[in-house]
Steps between C-alpha positions, in 0.01 A plus 500: 500500500443679830494185713836358382655846536376533859628150584839585352517820705412308817776243434759769429393701805518190722848419370623856561351501852667168581832624360470816713425304818786258442736792458400629843638185663856511622621158393837564664325569831291185466811298428669646807198415719506141377877478545479641852218256579718211387788626714268531802375144453854364464613686813200371695577147385858529621386635839238226547744228397767636735251503788381144430851367445612631840231289670512182286752242384570526128579174322838497324492138378578524127298194401187632671540845348574367150200267514264781602654726234433229238129499590476878472702515177267249332194705595658831396624364167155364411332830587746760364587622849847645557644248745788733588265742676372226737711484818433167670587439865456159663470518879537215747158513659259208558194717427322412175527841341629713215445870442603792282677824590532824300771518239465143373600320820339160564534322833459120511500311830653151500183378672307553176721243328566265792134456585370467145503166319422647158750726327234637263309634801814683615550632146140622510562692823813653347295601193244663730771712666654578163158624388482732801832649388411528131159655573652752745279375782768546764529876456121535467462320830765708676365832374149401609601369844783739589473806275736632235639782715599257777670270250690791345621614843614144570726503195649828621645324803254582775263205489680202653211414728248541217703260283511247783127512568383509138741215422274283718206616290669383181569152637137453600212395274356848488426568134131566445276263306528674164883511504528139620266377228683702235831345613350150507363531147827644373684210668282253307593682179871480589474128577309413183744698286781299657308173443476438876180361652315769705281245683758421774482866605125460552556172689755675723242767583238234577745350752550843659122543512469189717741652753348848504132402482415534869663843536390648168138391551485753780707774337421478128230764518745766619803377309604652169720201427320220315492159664709231335199289394352792306831555323539129420154487347547790261845372402348163404226683307756711312724215380448500126613155394675184603801497273842341502651628821855495627666634817744785548779269620551124479353277770850394608604864543179569696567209737862607543382856571269379776782289648741794500240715679433230760876480563507871589324429831 
């Protein structure tokens, strides 16, 4: 009888200790911290977007914007992501690039679409940036590179130059290997849930690898950003099955989208 009694006392004591500790937490304060953190991120996003917008040409063509929105809506719907919190901006820039900003902002350069023959590859890149947003990589990166105190001072109105300089950081491929891989793998999950083939994303990265090979061969040992070939290989390895795939938008819409972008020049 002693052993069961001792075990019962231990369980009761553990429960009471846990209850006591939980009561020491100010849940209101924690909620306020989280709410303030969200406000800070939203404010930072607005400041970064304002800075970028002042130096770039934002696309206003409704067909282009609606087509890009359709791609993002399909991905979000298939993955239970609130599409309303994603703020998409298409910029007229020939660079093959897309990147995420704090507060749910996603920047897509027209060059990504114009210079890509496969719409599923573009959708894969968009999924990768969406993953950075959903996994909170953008704020992790900024806090690590810039520091929380500097970011907070920027939102208070005294960090215009900081916003300008760190905005360049966000548009570069500067996430470290672990965050990039996490975003890549999450992008595969998003694509497969939406019944979109992930392999074109890997093929796109193989093409980039051909262009960057000479430079990255010399710099890979000091770079925290994984080379495209490495990323393509683990994406191929991660693809779970070859199922019935579709695309985010029809082929005719994709071709019309590319034409509309070419006509911007």
